[in-house]
N, C-alpha and C positions, 0 to 999 in steps of 0.2 A: 698790310694794305687794308684800308677801310673803305666801305661802301656807304654812300649817303643818299637819302631822299629827303625832300623838304616840301612844305606847303606854306601858307600865309604866316602862321604863327609858330610853327614848330619844325624841328628837324630830327631825323633819326640817323644815328651812326652805327654801322655794323662792322665787325671785324672779318678777317679772311676766312673764318669758319661759319659765318652767317649769324653769329651771336650778336644781340643788341649790346652795344657799348654804352650808349647814352640816348636819352630822349629829352631834347632841350626845347623848352617852351619860352616864347618871347613876345607875349601879347602887348606888354607895356614898353617894349624896347630893351628890357633887361633880360638876359639869358638866365633861365631857371631850369635846373635839372629835375626831371620828374622821377626817373629811376636813379638809384645810387649808381654812379658811373662805374663800369666794370674796371677793376684794377687789382693789383696785388696789395694785400694788407698783412699785418702781423697778427698771428693768432695768440692765444694765451701762453703758448710755449715758445713764442718768438720766431715761429716759422712763417714763411711767406706763403699765403694762400690767395686764391682768386675769389673775389666777391663782386657782386653788382651786375648791373645790366639785366638781361633776360635771355633765356634760351629754351628751346624745346628739349624735352627728355625723350629719347628714342633709342632703342626699341623698348626700353623699360624706364619706369619711374621708381626711384629707390634702389634697392639692392637686387642683383641678379639672383633669382630663385635657385639656379643651378650652380652658382658660385664661380662661374667661369670669367665673369667680368669684374675686375677688381674695383673699378671706379663706379660710384653711384651715378644714377641717372643716365646710363647709356653712353654711347660713343659719338653721337651726332655733333656735339659741340666741339669735337676735336678733329673733324674732317674738313678738308679744304672745300671751298665752294667755287662754282663757276656761275657767272650771270647768265640766266636763261632769257630774261627779258627785263627791261628797265625803262621807266619814264621818270619825270621829276618827282612824282609822288608815290611811285610803286616800283618794287623790285621783286624778281623771281630768281631763286637760286636752285641749281642742281649740285649735288654733293659728289665729290671725287672719291672713288673707292681707293683705299690704300692697303699696304701690307699688314697693317695692324688688325684688320678684320680677319681673324683666324678662327679655326674650330667651327662651331655651329653658326657663327656670325659671318663666315666668309662670303656666302652668297645671299645674304639677307637683302631684301629690296630696299633701296635707298629712296627717300621721299623727295618731293619737290616742295620748296618753302617759298611762300609769297608773303610780303608785308606791304601795307598801303596806308598812307595818311590821307584823311579827308582833306578837302580843299582849304578849310580854315586851319586845320592842324590840331583840333581838339580830340580827334579819334584815331586810334590805331587798330587796323584790321590785320589779323594773322591767319594763315592757312597752311596746314601741312597735309600734303596729298601723297598717298601710298598706293601704288598699283600692284595688287596681288593676283591679277588675272592669269599670269603665266608662271607663277611660282608653285613648286611642290613642297616648299620648305615648311616644316612644322616647328613652331617656336612660340615663346611668350611674346605678347604685345601689350604694353601698358604705358601709353603715351601721357605725358604731362607737360606743363609749362612752369618755368621757374623764374618769376620776376622779383626784383628787389625794389619795392616802392620806398621812396625817400620819406623819412620822418624827421624833418629838419628842426623841430622845436628842441629846446634845451633838454627836455626829458624824453624826447622821442615819442611824443604822444600821438595816439591814433584812436579812432573809433571804427569798428568793423561791424557791418550788419548784413544779414542774409537770411534766406528762408530755410528753416531747418527741415529735418527729415519728416517730421510730423505736421508740416505746414505752418509751424509757428515761427514768428519773427525772432531771430537771435541777434543780440547785440553784445559785442565784446570790446572792452577798451583796454588800453595799454596797462592800466593799473591792475587789471585782473589777469593779464596774460603772464604765465611763468617764463621768465627770461631764460634764454638758452635751452628751451625745451620744444619738442615737436608736439603739435596738437592737431588732431584730425577731426574735421567737422563733416558729418554725413549730410547730404542734401537729398531731397526727394527725386527719385528717378522717373516715376510714372506720374507726371503732372503736366497740366497745360501751361504752367508758368515756366518762363525761360530761366534756367539756372544762372545764378550770378551772385555778385556781392557788391556792396558799396563800402569803400574805404575812405574815411575822412582823415587825412594827414594834417594835423594841426600846424598852421603856419604855411601850408602849401596849397591844399585844395582837396577836391573829392575825385576819386577814381571809381568809375562804375564799370565793372567787368561783366560781360554777358557771353553766353555760349552762342556761337555762330548760328544763324537761322537758315542758311542755305546748304547745309550738309546734305550730301546725296543719299544718306541713310541715317536712321535715327540714333546716332551716337550721342550719348548723354555724358554727364560727369557724375562720378560717385561721391565727390566731395572735394574739400580743400584741406591741404596741409598748411599750417601756420608754423613759421620758424623765424627766429632771429637770434643773432649772437652779437649784435651791436645796436645801440640806440639810433644809429643813422638810417636804419631801414627795417622794414618788416616784409617777409616773404609770404605771400598768399598764393599757393600753388594749386591750380586746378588739376585734377586727375580724372582722365576719361574712363568710361565704363567698359573698356575692352580688356580690363585686367584679367590675366590668366586665360584669355582666349588664345587660340592658336592661328597661325597663318595656315590657310587652306587653299589649295589650288582652285581657281575659279571664284574666289570670293569677290573679285572685282576690285573697285577702287574705294579706299577709305579716305574720308576728308575730315580733318579736325580743324575747327574754326573757332575764333574768339574775337571779340571787340572790346577794347578798353577805351573809355571816354573820360577825359579829364576836364574838370570845371575848376578854375582857379578860385582861391579863397577871396 
């Protein structure tokens, strides 16, 4: 089962786990995929793997530091969702707890996920809200977002720019990026500038990502992971600065927000 929201020029499709399957843009009347659509593809060993779309990584980004969770990037993308609220342009999801949450994850707080398109369809707003006010659970929290931005040119060309850790402007293009490798870029944590990046996907347009401005506490991002194993997409993955913090009773509500704006070429 898929869930859909739409506005004037774009539509967003999400699966039964709340993951983005596709973000389709149609300003000229022709449907154009902005994310590489979520699907099964063959890896180098001929095995079917899932790539594409976008999902939140919760409760951890990357590998579980205690080794109990075999999958990378947490379990949230595998939980079923229930609609908490919905309009034409906005949807809110609650996650359904299942028997797979065992061990130290059994009673972990499950977040509320909200996504919204602006009225024209150029902008996608995302919000993950976690209520820690009544939990006594101690555990790691390292939230991230994992989008697959399409790079449709024959060579998968892109240019990525952002503000570096020392306040310098960093620019990276597809010719300089090592294929099939992880690359972590640190960004300034204590700055008046809103952390973000600009990704020019040749033949498609520009994605401008920004940290949400209305978070109820000063959650920042520590940087971005870059990764690709196909010329069809580039993953630019924000990681929030709650890494290696712990859940503590009475910490209140954590709100992770982001805005992605697309400008066609």
